[in-house]
NUVEXPA-573712 format. One line per 8 residues: number of its first residue (from 1); for each residue z, x, y of N, C-alpha, C. Coordinates in nm, 3 decimals. Layout:
NUVEXPA-573712
NUM	Z/X/Y/Z/X/Y/Z/X/Y  ...
//
This chain:
NUVEXPA-573712
1	0.000/0.083/-0.120/0.000/0.000/0.000/0.000/0.086/0.125  0.075/0.195/0.122/0.078/0.282/0.239/-0.058/0.344/0.264  -0.127/0.385/0.154/-0.258/0.445/0.168/-0.358/0.345/0.225  -0.348/0.220/0.175/-0.438/0.116/0.223/-0.415/0.090/0.371  -0.288/0.090/0.410/-0.256/0.067/0.551/-0.305/0.181/0.638  -0.298/0.304/0.588/-0.343/0.420/0.663/-0.495/0.415/0.683  -0.571/0.378/0.575/-0.715/0.369/0.584/-0.759/0.260/0.680  -0.686/0.147/0.679/-0.717/0.037/0.770/-0.700/0.080/0.915
9	-0.591/0.153/0.942/-0.565/0.202/1.077/-0.669/0.304/1.120  -0.709/0.390/1.024/-0.808/0.492/1.054/-0.942/0.430/1.089  -0.985/0.329/1.012/-1.112/0.261/1.038/-1.108/0.189/1.172  -0.995/0.124/1.201/-0.982/0.053/1.328/-0.987/0.150/1.445  -0.924/0.267/1.428/-0.925/0.368/1.533/-1.064/0.423/1.557  -1.138/0.445/1.447/-1.274/0.497/1.460/-1.364/0.395/1.530  -1.344/0.267/1.498/-1.424/0.162/1.562/-1.396/0.156/1.710  -1.268/0.172/1.746/-1.230/0.169/1.886/-1.290/0.287/1.960
17	-1.290/0.406/1.895/-1.346/0.526/1.957/-1.496/0.509/1.979  -1.565/0.452/1.878/-1.709/0.429/1.890/-1.739/0.334/2.004  -1.660/0.228/2.016/-1.681/0.130/2.122/-1.660/0.191/2.259  -1.559/0.281/2.268/-1.529/0.340/2.398/-1.637/0.436/2.443  -1.717/0.489/2.347/-1.822/0.585/2.381/-1.959/0.518/2.399  -1.964/0.386/2.382/-2.090/0.315/2.397/-2.124/0.301/2.545  -2.248/0.330/2.580/-2.291/0.319/2.719/-2.290/0.173/2.762  -2.222/0.140/2.870/-2.215/0.000/2.913/-2.349/-0.047/2.968
25	-2.373/-0.177/2.958/-2.494/-0.236/3.016/-2.472/-0.251/3.166  -2.562/-0.196/3.245/-2.546/-0.200/3.390/-2.600/-0.330/3.447  -2.531/-0.380/3.548/-2.575/-0.503/3.612/-2.700/-0.479/3.695  -2.715/-0.358/3.743/-2.833/-0.324/3.822/-2.874/-0.181/3.791  -3.004/-0.151/3.796/-3.048/-0.016/3.766/-3.193/-0.001/3.811  -3.250/0.116/3.781/-3.388/0.145/3.818/-3.484/0.116/3.702  -3.439/0.040/3.605/-3.520/0.014/3.487/-3.656/-0.048/3.521  -3.657/-0.139/3.617/-3.781/-0.208/3.653/-3.843/-0.155/3.782
33	-3.796/-0.040/3.828/-3.850/0.020/3.951/-3.988/0.078/3.924  -4.071/0.094/4.027/-4.202/0.155/4.008/-4.188/0.300/3.960  -4.288/0.347/3.889/-4.290/0.487/3.848/-4.307/0.575/3.971  -4.261/0.698/3.963/-4.274/0.789/4.077/-4.422/0.822/4.100  -4.451/0.852/4.226/-4.588/0.884/4.263/-4.643/0.781/4.360  -4.771/0.795/4.392/-4.837/0.707/4.488/-4.955/0.636/4.423  -4.967/0.508/4.450/-5.075/0.429/4.395/-5.143/0.351/4.506  -5.276/0.341/4.498/-5.356/0.258/4.588/-5.398/0.136/4.507
41	-5.358/0.018/4.552/-5.389/-0.105/4.479/-5.485/-0.190/4.563  -5.606/-0.207/4.511/-5.706/-0.289/4.579/-5.685/-0.435/4.538  -5.652/-0.520/4.635/-5.628/-0.661/4.606/-5.737/-0.747/4.667  -5.838/-0.689/4.729/-5.955/-0.741/4.798/-5.982/-0.890/4.786  -6.079/-0.934/4.862/-6.162/-0.850/4.949/-6.091/-0.812/5.079  -6.110/-0.690/5.118/-6.055/-0.636/5.243/-5.902/-0.632/5.247  -5.838/-0.638/5.134/-5.691/-0.627/5.131/-5.650/-0.521/5.031  -5.543/-0.450/5.059/-5.500/-0.338/4.976/-5.353/-0.307/5.001
49	-5.295/-0.228/4.911/-5.157/-0.182/4.922/-5.150/-0.036/4.880  -5.065/0.040/4.947/-5.035/0.178/4.906/-4.885/0.188/4.890  -4.839/0.235/4.776/-4.695/0.247/4.750/-4.660/0.387/4.700  -4.557/0.446/4.759/-4.508/0.577/4.718/-4.363/0.563/4.672  -4.333/0.609/4.551/-4.198/0.603/4.496/-4.149/0.744/4.465  -4.027/0.775/4.509/-3.966/0.906/4.484/-3.830/0.882/4.419  -3.778/0.985/4.352/-3.650/0.971/4.283/-3.568/1.098/4.296  -3.439/1.085/4.274/-3.350/1.201/4.270/-3.243/1.177/4.164
57	-3.224/1.272/4.072/-3.115/1.258/3.976/-2.980/1.265/4.048  -2.885/1.182/4.009/-2.751/1.187/4.068/-2.651/1.130/3.968  -2.552/1.209/3.937/-2.450/1.164/3.841/-2.327/1.108/3.911  -2.310/1.141/4.038/-2.192/1.097/4.112/-2.206/0.953/4.157  -2.093/0.879/4.159/-2.090/0.744/4.213/-2.016/0.742/4.347  -1.996/0.862/4.403/-1.932/0.871/4.534/-2.022/0.807/4.638  -1.966/0.717/4.718/-2.046/0.639/4.812/-2.121/0.728/4.911  -2.055/0.830/4.964/-2.119/0.918/5.061/-2.233/0.997/4.998
65	-2.212/1.044/4.876/-2.317/1.122/4.810/-2.438/1.036/4.778  -2.413/0.912/4.737/-2.524/0.821/4.708/-2.599/0.787/4.837  -2.525/0.761/4.945/-2.588/0.730/5.073/-2.672/0.847/5.122  -2.621/0.969/5.103/-2.695/1.089/5.144/-2.822/1.105/5.061  -2.812/1.071/4.932/-2.928/1.080/4.844/-3.037/0.984/4.890  -2.998/0.865/4.932/-3.096/0.769/4.984/-3.164/0.821/5.110  -3.086/0.884/5.199/-3.143/0.937/5.322/-3.245/1.047/5.291  -3.212/1.133/5.196/-3.305/1.239/5.157/-3.433/1.180/5.097
73	-3.416/1.075/5.016/-3.532/1.013/4.955/-3.620/0.944/5.059  -3.558/0.886/5.160/-3.634/0.820/5.265/-3.727/0.919/5.334  -3.673/1.037/5.368/-3.754/1.140/5.431/-3.860/1.194/5.335  -3.822/1.210/5.209/-3.916/1.260/5.109/-4.032/1.163/5.091  -4.003/1.033/5.087/-4.107/0.933/5.071/-4.203/0.934/5.189  -4.149/0.950/5.309/-4.235/0.959/5.428/-4.330/1.078/5.418  -4.275/1.193/5.376/-4.358/1.313/5.364/-4.463/1.297/5.256  -4.422/1.239/5.142/-4.515/1.222/5.031/-4.629/1.129/5.068
81	-4.596/1.020/5.138/-4.700/0.926/5.177/-4.795/0.987/5.280  -4.738/1.062/5.375/-4.821/1.129/5.475/-4.912/1.232/5.408  -4.858/1.306/5.311/-4.938/1.407/5.241/-5.049/1.340/5.160  -5.016/1.227/5.096/-5.114/1.155/5.017/-5.230/1.107/5.104  -5.198/1.055/5.221/-5.301/1.009/5.314/-5.389/1.126/5.357  -5.328/1.240/5.384/-5.403/1.359/5.428/-5.500/1.405/5.319  -5.453/1.410/5.195/-5.533/1.465/5.086/-5.636/1.364/5.033  -5.593/1.239/5.016/-5.677/1.143/4.945/-5.754/1.046/5.033
89	-5.718/1.039/5.159/-5.793/0.952/5.251/-5.876/1.034/5.347  -5.810/1.123/5.418/-5.881/1.205/5.516/-5.985/1.294/5.449  -5.953/1.342/5.330/-6.044/1.431/5.258/-6.098/1.368/5.131  -6.117/1.237/5.133/-6.161/1.164/5.014/-6.297/1.210/4.964  -6.381/1.259/5.054/-6.515/1.301/5.015/-6.515/1.416/4.915  -6.404/1.489/4.908/-6.396/1.603/4.818/-6.341/1.565/4.681  -6.302/1.439/4.662/-6.244/1.394/4.536/-6.351/1.350/4.438  -6.328/1.378/4.311/-6.418/1.329/4.206/-6.376/1.188/4.165
97	-6.463/1.119/4.094/-6.430/0.985/4.045/-6.308/0.989/3.953  -6.297/1.094/3.873/-6.183/1.108/3.782/-6.052/1.124/3.860  -6.056/1.198/3.969/-5.937/1.218/4.052/-5.896/1.087/4.120  -5.993/1.011/4.166/-5.963/0.883/4.229/-5.904/0.785/4.128  -5.953/0.790/4.007/-5.907/0.698/3.903/-5.761/0.721/3.865  -5.704/0.833/3.905/-5.564/0.862/3.875/-5.468/0.780/3.960  -5.516/0.730/4.075/-5.425/0.656/4.162/-5.481/0.523/4.213  -5.607/0.492/4.182/-5.667/0.367/4.229/-5.663/0.261/4.119
105	-5.603/0.145/4.149/-5.598/0.035/4.053/-5.630/-0.096/4.124  -5.649/-0.202/4.044/-5.672/-0.333/4.102/-5.541/-0.411/4.101  -5.545/-0.540/4.130/-5.425/-0.622/4.138/-5.352/-0.631/4.004  -5.423/-0.604/3.894/-5.363/-0.608/3.760/-5.325/-0.469/3.710  -5.325/-0.370/3.801/-5.289/-0.232/3.769/-5.388/-0.166/3.673  -5.512/-0.211/3.677/-5.617/-0.151/3.595/-5.716/-0.076/3.685  -5.769/0.034/3.635/-5.874/0.106/3.706/-6.006/0.038/3.675  -6.070/-0.016/3.778/-6.196/-0.088/3.757/-6.300/-0.039/3.857
113	-6.423/-0.079/3.833/-6.530/-0.043/3.925/-6.506/-0.106/4.062  -6.456/-0.230/4.062/-6.427/-0.298/4.188/-6.318/-0.226/4.267  -6.212/-0.180/4.198/-6.103/-0.112/4.269/-6.150/0.020/4.328  -6.235/0.091/4.256/-6.288/0.218/4.308/-6.380/0.193/4.427  -6.459/0.087/4.420/-6.545/0.052/4.534/-6.460/0.007/4.653  -6.349/-0.064/4.623/-6.258/-0.106/4.729/-6.195/0.013/4.799  -6.162/0.115/4.721/-6.106/0.236/4.781/-6.208/0.302/4.873  -6.334/0.302/4.832/-6.439/0.361/4.916/-6.451/0.286/5.048
121	-6.441/0.154/5.043/-6.446/0.074/5.166/-6.327/0.107/5.256  -6.211/0.121/5.192/-6.089/0.155/5.266/-6.104/0.291/5.335  -6.157/0.388/5.262/-6.175/0.523/5.316/-6.273/0.521/5.433  -6.380/0.443/5.420/-6.477/0.434/5.529/-6.412/0.387/5.659  -6.310/0.302/5.645/-6.243/0.247/5.763/-6.139/0.342/5.821  -6.064/0.413/5.734/-5.947/0.487/5.781/-5.955/0.639/5.771  -6.059/0.694/5.714/-6.062/0.840/5.695/-6.060/0.916/5.827  -6.111/0.855/5.933/-6.112/0.922/6.063/-5.999/0.876/6.154
129	-5.912/0.790/6.102/-5.799/0.741/6.182/-5.676/0.724/6.093  -5.641/0.830/6.020/-5.532/0.823/5.923/-5.396/0.799/5.989  -5.381/0.840/6.115/-5.253/0.818/6.183/-5.222/0.669/6.193  -5.325/0.587/6.203/-5.306/0.443/6.213/-5.241/0.387/6.087  -5.265/0.451/5.974/-5.206/0.404/5.848/-5.055/0.421/5.849  -5.008/0.536/5.892/-4.866/0.568/5.884/-4.783/0.483/5.979  -4.844/0.427/6.083/-4.772/0.338/6.175/-4.720/0.216/6.100  -4.793/0.173/5.997/-4.754/0.052/5.924/-4.661/0.076/5.806
137	-4.605/0.196/5.792/-4.518/0.228/5.679/-4.387/0.148/5.684  -4.349/0.087/5.573/-4.223/0.012/5.566/-4.148/0.047/5.437  -4.018/0.016/5.435/-3.937/0.032/5.315/-3.960/-0.087/5.223  -3.983/-0.059/5.095/-4.010/-0.166/4.999/-3.894/-0.192/4.905  -3.813/-0.092/4.878/-3.700/-0.112/4.788/-3.638/0.020/4.746  -3.520/0.011/4.689/-3.454/0.128/4.630/-3.362/0.080/4.520  -3.311/0.173/4.441/-3.225/0.136/4.328/-3.135/0.252/4.291  -3.034/0.222/4.211/-2.936/0.322/4.167/-2.895/0.291/4.024
145	-2.928/0.380/3.933/-2.877/0.372/3.796/-2.756/0.463/3.787  -2.640/0.404/3.764/-2.515/0.480/3.764/-2.522/0.599/3.669  -2.484/0.713/3.722/-2.479/0.834/3.641/-2.613/0.897/3.611  -2.723/0.841/3.666/-2.855/0.893/3.632/-2.942/0.926/3.753  -2.973/0.827/3.838/-3.072/0.850/3.941/-3.067/0.746/4.052  -3.134/0.779/4.162/-3.167/0.682/4.265/-3.317/0.693/4.290  -3.379/0.581/4.327/-3.521/0.580/4.361/-3.542/0.503/4.491  -3.653/0.531/4.557/-3.685/0.463/4.681/-3.836/0.454/4.695
153	-3.883/0.341/4.747/-4.026/0.318/4.760/-4.061/0.278/4.903  -4.164/0.341/4.957/-4.221/0.303/5.086/-4.365/0.263/5.065  -4.417/0.182/5.158/-4.554/0.138/5.140/-4.623/0.097/5.268  -4.752/0.078/5.254/-4.839/0.033/5.362/-4.933/-0.071/5.301  -4.959/-0.179/5.373/-5.062/-0.270/5.325/-5.150/-0.316/5.441  -5.259/-0.380/5.408/-5.358/-0.418/5.508/-5.301/-0.513/5.612  -5.211/-0.602/5.572/-5.152/-0.697/5.666/-5.060/-0.627/5.765  -4.980/-0.533/5.715/-4.886/-0.463/5.803/-4.957/-0.374/5.903
161	-5.071/-0.321/5.865/-5.147/-0.237/5.958/-5.188/-0.318/6.080  -5.238/-0.439/6.056/-5.280/-0.525/6.167/-5.162/-0.561/6.255  -5.049/-0.598/6.192/-4.930/-0.638/6.268/-4.871/-0.521/6.345  -4.867/-0.402/6.280/-4.810/-0.284/6.344/-4.893/-0.242/6.464  -5.024/-0.246/6.449/-5.111/-0.209/6.561/-5.095/-0.308/6.676  -5.076/-0.435/6.643/-5.058/-0.536/6.746/-4.931/-0.511/6.825  -4.822/-0.478/6.755/-4.696/-0.451/6.823/-4.703/-0.322/6.905  -4.772/-0.223/6.850/-4.782/-0.094/6.919/-4.857/-0.108/7.051
169	-4.955/-0.197/7.053/-5.036/-0.214/7.173/-4.974/-0.306/7.277  -4.868/-0.377/7.239/-4.801/-0.463/7.336/-4.711/-0.380/7.426  -4.688/-0.427/7.545/-4.603/-0.356/7.641/-4.473/-0.433/7.657  -4.362/-0.370/7.623/-4.231/-0.431/7.637/-4.155/-0.357/7.745  -4.158/-0.411/7.867/-4.086/-0.348/7.977/-4.139/-0.211/8.009  -4.270/-0.190/7.989/-4.330/-0.062/8.026/-4.338/0.037/7.913  -4.294/-0.002/7.792/-4.300/0.090/7.679/-4.361/0.019/7.560  -4.424/0.096/7.474/-4.485/0.038/7.355/-4.383/0.028/7.245
177	-4.410/-0.058/7.147/-4.319/-0.073/7.033/-4.318/0.055/6.953  -4.205/0.090/6.900/-4.191/0.215/6.826/-4.230/0.195/6.681  -4.244/0.307/6.610/-4.274/0.301/6.468/-4.163/0.231/6.393  -4.037/0.249/6.437/-3.925/0.183/6.371/-3.937/0.032/6.383  -3.990/-0.015/6.496/-4.011/-0.158/6.511/-4.110/-0.207/6.406  -4.217/-0.131/6.387/-4.318/-0.172/6.290/-4.263/-0.168/6.149  -4.169/-0.077/6.123/-4.113/-0.069/5.989/-4.030/-0.191/5.954  -3.992/-0.270/6.054/-3.912/-0.389/6.029/-3.997/-0.515/6.024
185	-4.129/-0.501/6.030/-4.215/-0.617/6.037/-4.202/-0.706/5.915  -4.211/-0.648/5.800/-4.208/-0.731/5.680/-4.133/-0.663/5.566  -4.032/-0.583/5.599/-3.952/-0.522/5.495/-3.881/-0.632/5.417  -3.889/-0.632/5.284/-3.832/-0.741/5.207/-3.680/-0.745/5.216  -3.624/-0.866/5.217/-3.480/-0.882/5.216/-3.427/-0.838/5.081  -3.317/-0.765/5.080/-3.262/-0.718/4.953/-3.211/-0.837/4.872  -3.258/-0.846/4.749/-3.223/-0.959/4.663/-3.090/-0.937/4.593  -3.058/-0.813/4.562/-2.937/-0.783/4.488/-2.839/-0.705/4.574
193	-2.711/-0.732/4.553/-2.606/-0.663/4.629/-2.586/-0.523/4.572  -2.582/-0.425/4.660/-2.556/-0.288/4.616/-2.410/-0.277/4.575  -2.388/-0.225/4.457/-2.252/-0.215/4.405/-2.242/-0.086/4.325  -2.162/0.008/4.374/-2.150/0.138/4.309/-2.078/0.129/4.175  -2.016/0.017/4.147/-1.948/0.000/4.019/-2.038/-0.061/3.913  -2.148/-0.119/3.954/-2.232/-0.190/3.859/-2.378/-0.147/3.862  -2.413/-0.052/3.947/-2.553/-0.018/3.963/-2.617/-0.111/4.065  -2.742/-0.084/4.096/-2.806/-0.163/4.202/-2.957/-0.160/4.188
201	-3.021/-0.275/4.209/-3.166/-0.282/4.213/-3.208/-0.360/4.335  -3.287/-0.298/4.421/-3.335/-0.363/4.542/-3.484/-0.385/4.540  -3.540/-0.412/4.422/-3.684/-0.431/4.409/-3.719/-0.577/4.380  -3.627/-0.667/4.411/-3.651/-0.808/4.377/-3.768/-0.870/4.448  -3.805/-0.819/4.565/-3.913/-0.879/4.643/-4.039/-0.791/4.649  -4.048/-0.697/4.557/-4.160/-0.603/4.561/-4.294/-0.676/4.545  -4.297/-0.781/4.466/-4.421/-0.852/4.442/-4.472/-0.923/4.568  -4.383/-0.945/4.664/-4.424/-1.014/4.786/-4.490/-0.920/4.886
209	-4.485/-0.792/4.859/-4.543/-0.693/4.952/-4.694/-0.696/4.943
//
């Protein structure tokens, strides 16, 4: 009886240890966030989206460290998007079809003849005025997987370009609207509450962009 009782306690203890080492299910995370990199999505006719997603590994749940990571990602996303515009829009004539196919997709995320032709139309319009693209840059979302990473996405679309240019050209008390004003034009409202104890996903409205 003593041996049986000892084995029962041992099995119960092992089960408890296994349970304590199981990774908890997070309420929010980057599981459904866009993959890192930049994509041009042709939604035509004459409509398109450009999205840049960056990430940073982070194991700490310290609020200040997470906030700092987001700030770094914000600047990184701006640089990445600006670099992408410089390389793939301003100098699009030097790209091969295979190189374009790496980042050009249609509304269904497929590389098609129509999406590649749409990109060519886009380039014809903006290759000589790439600065106009960056005026319409907005924040699209960010996320935090506890103990793993944070991600952030910025983007530009055809609708925001028109609105941003309209605001920039207006005169408010003798000054033009700033880029920060344009960044607030259609930034999606955060759908999920950021919570450092449960993880966080702020991509709930990405489809509306």
